[in-house]
C-alpha positions in Angstrom: 135.9 50.9 126.8 133.7 53.9 127.6 130.1 53.8 128.9 127.3 51.6 128.2 123.7 50.7 129.0 123.7 47.0 128.3 126.3 44.6 128.1 125.9 41.3 126.0 128.3 38.4 126.8 128.6 36.3 123.6 131.8 34.3 124.5 132.0 31.3 123.2 129.2 31.9 120.3 130.0 31.3 116.7 128.4 33.3 113.9 125.6 34.0 113.5 124.8 34.0 117.3 126.4 37.1 118.6 124.8 39.0 116.0 121.5 37.6 116.7 121.6 38.2 120.5 123.0 41.5 119.7 119.9 42.3 117.6 117.7 40.8 120.2 119.1 43.2 122.9 119.1 46.5 120.7 115.4 45.6 120.0 114.8 46.2 123.8 116.8 49.1 124.0 116.0 53.0 123.6 117.6 55.1 120.8 120.8 56.4 121.7 121.6 53.7 124.4 125.0 51.7 123.9 125.2 48.0 123.7 128.7 46.7 124.8 129.3 43.2 123.2 132.0 40.6 124.1 132.6 38.0 121.8 135.5 35.2 120.9 134.3 34.7 117.4 137.1 36.4 115.2 134.5 36.2 112.5 132.6 38.6 114.8 134.7 41.7 113.7 133.4 41.7 110.0 129.9 40.5 110.9 129.7 43.6 113.4 131.0 46.0 110.7 128.6 44.5 108.2 125.5 44.5 110.8 126.2 48.2 111.6 125.9 49.3 107.8 122.9 47.2 107.3 120.9 48.4 110.3 122.1 51.8 110.9 123.3 51.1 114.5 126.5 53.2 115.0 129.6 50.9 115.8 131.4 53.2 118.2 134.2 50.9 118.9 135.6 47.4 117.9 138.8 46.4 119.9 140.8 43.4 120.5 141.8 42.3 123.9 143.6 39.0 124.3 141.4 36.5 122.8 138.2 38.5 123.2 136.9 41.0 120.6 134.9 44.0 122.5 132.1 46.1 120.6 130.2 49.0 121.4 126.9 50.0 119.4 124.7 52.7 119.7 121.0 52.2 118.8 119.7 54.6 116.3 
């Protein structure tokens, strides 16, 4: 996982909480900054893909490590 400006730990949270927390965190960030999200909800993979499409924030990375799902979103 490459660089990021802020990290959001959404482990143990189910849909839609990881998305809602990411949206709140991105709202406080500057354009071009990167938010790293750690989630455990398998549904978060499709959720963050859809979130990226609908909001325009760039999904730089989506990876699975053990029982965790890691995402990096670049705020537009």
